[in-house]
C-alpha positions as CSV (number, residue, x, y, z in Angstrom):
1,M,22.7,14.6,-1.8
2,H,26.8,15.4,-2.3
3,G,27.9,11.7,-1.5
4,S,24.4,10.1,-1.0
5,S,22.9,6.9,-3.6
6,L,20.6,8.6,-5.0
7,D,24.0,10.9,-6.7
8,R,24.7,7.0,-7.8
9,A,23.9,7.0,-11.7
10,D,24.1,2.7,-10.7
11,L,21.9,-0.1,-10.8
12,P,20.3,-0.9,-7.5
13,D,22.1,-3.4,-5.8
14,A,20.0,-6.2,-5.2
15,R,21.1,-7.8,-2.1
16,F,19.9,-4.5,0.1
17,P,15.7,-4.3,-1.7
18,Y,14.5,-2.2,1.4
19,G,17.6,0.1,1.7
20,N,16.4,0.1,-2.8
21,L,12.8,0.9,-1.6
22,L,14.2,3.8,0.1
23,N,15.7,5.0,-2.6
24,A,12.8,4.2,-5.0
25,L,11.2,6.6,-2.1
26,S,13.5,9.7,-1.9
27,N,12.9,9.4,-6.3
28,A,9.6,10.2,-5.7
29,V,10.3,13.2,-3.6
30,L,12.6,14.4,-5.8
31,A,10.6,14.4,-8.9
32,S,7.7,15.2,-7.4
33,T,5.6,18.3,-9.7
34,D,3.6,18.9,-6.8
35,V,4.4,19.1,-2.9
36,R,1.3,17.6,-2.3
37,E,2.5,14.1,-4.4
38,A,5.9,15.1,-1.4
39,A,3.2,14.7,1.0
40,A,2.1,11.7,0.0
41,V,5.1,9.9,-0.3
42,L,6.3,11.5,3.4
43,H,3.2,9.7,4.7
44,Q,4.6,6.1,3.2
45,L,7.5,7.6,6.6
46,V,5.9,8.9,9.9
47,D,2.3,7.2,9.4
48,G,1.7,6.4,13.0
49,T,0.1,3.3,12.0
50,D,1.9,1.5,9.5
51,G,4.5,4.3,8.7
52,L,8.2,3.2,7.9
53,L,9.3,4.3,10.7
54,T,6.6,3.2,12.8
55,R,7.2,-0.3,11.2
56,L,11.6,0.1,11.4
57,A,11.0,0.2,15.5
58,E,8.8,-3.0,15.5
59,L,12.1,-4.4,13.5
60,L,14.5,-2.6,15.7
61,D,11.8,-4.5,19.2
62,A,12.1,-6.8,18.0
63,T,15.9,-7.8,16.9
64,A,16.5,-6.6,21.1
65,D,14.0,-9.6,22.3
66,R,15.5,-12.0,19.8
67,A,18.9,-11.3,21.7
68,R,17.5,-11.3,25.6
69,A,16.7,-14.8,24.2
70,Y,20.4,-15.0,23.8
71,D,21.5,-13.3,27.2
72,R,22.9,-15.8,29.7
73,D,24.6,-15.6,33.0
74,D,27.9,-16.4,32.7
75,G,29.6,-13.3,33.3
76,D,28.8,-12.0,29.5
77,D,27.0,-8.9,29.0
78,D,27.2,-8.8,25.6
79,A,23.6,-9.9,25.2
80,F,21.8,-7.9,27.3
81,Y,23.4,-4.5,26.5
82,L,22.8,-5.3,22.7
83,A,19.5,-5.5,23.7
84,K,19.1,-2.8,25.6
85,D,21.0,-0.9,22.9
86,L,18.0,-2.0,20.5
87,A,15.7,-1.2,22.0
88,D,17.0,2.7,23.2
89,A,17.5,2.5,19.3
90,A,13.4,2.2,18.4
91,V,12.6,4.5,21.4
92,Q,14.6,7.3,19.6
93,V,12.7,5.6,16.1
94,R,9.7,6.3,17.7
95,R,10.3,9.6,19.0
96,L,11.1,10.4,15.0
97,G,7.8,9.3,14.1
98,E,6.4,11.5,17.3
99,D,8.0,14.9,16.0
100,L,7.8,14.5,12.0
101,H,4.3,13.1,12.2
102,V,2.8,16.5,10.8
103,V,6.2,16.6,8.0
104,P,2.7,15.1,5.3
105,E,0.5,18.4,6.1
106,R,3.4,21.2,6.5
107,I,5.0,20.5,3.3
108,A,0.6,19.4,1.8
109,G,0.8,23.0,3.2
110,L,3.4,24.5,0.7
111,S,1.2,24.4,-2.1
112,P,-0.6,27.0,-4.0
113,L,-4.6,26.1,-3.0
114,P,-5.8,24.6,-6.1
115,P,-8.5,27.4,-7.9
116,S,-12.1,26.8,-6.9
117,R,-14.5,24.3,-8.1
118,H,-17.5,25.9,-6.3
119,H,-18.4,29.2,-8.3
120,P,-20.5,32.1,-6.8
121,R,-23.2,33.4,-7.8
122,A,-24.9,35.3,-10.2
123,A,-25.9,38.4,-8.7
124,A,-30.6,38.3,-9.3
125,P,-31.0,41.1,-11.8
126,P,-32.4,44.0,-9.7
127,L,-35.6,44.1,-8.6
128,P,-37.9,46.8,-10.6
129,P,-38.4,49.7,-8.6
130,V,-41.7,49.7,-6.3
131,S,-43.8,52.6,-7.4
132,S,-45.9,54.6,-5.4
133,A,-48.3,55.5,-7.4
134,P,-52.4,54.1,-6.9
135,Q,-52.0,51.0,-8.9
136,H,-55.5,50.7,-11.1
137,R,-57.4,47.4,-10.9
138,L,-59.1,45.9,-13.5
139,A,-63.0,45.0,-13.4
140,P,-63.8,41.7,-13.4
């Protein structure tokens, strides 16, 4: 990742705790030794209820609502257009989440299946041959 924050060896910038959390998620994906670990981290991003993209869309919607509160009928449409831009961005983030919702399962599918814990039963010993000779009963 040329030029990304992942290339930096310095400490995270304390002014950006949320960016640092995302950087930690990126590092967790890169450090994962199993694709299922990476899938679990990616699930944090794309979960439709509590995932990061869902929450980001909610943040953009809330910010759009806040911008609408400053919209005045004085001919200055800055607040109106800002609210529209933020609401449009929220829609795009939701679409991204919808497009990526299968990524954790797809990446987990790249892993070879773990060895089966179910051991096949050993074959039963062969039955003795059936004799066609008459069987003699012992008298009581």
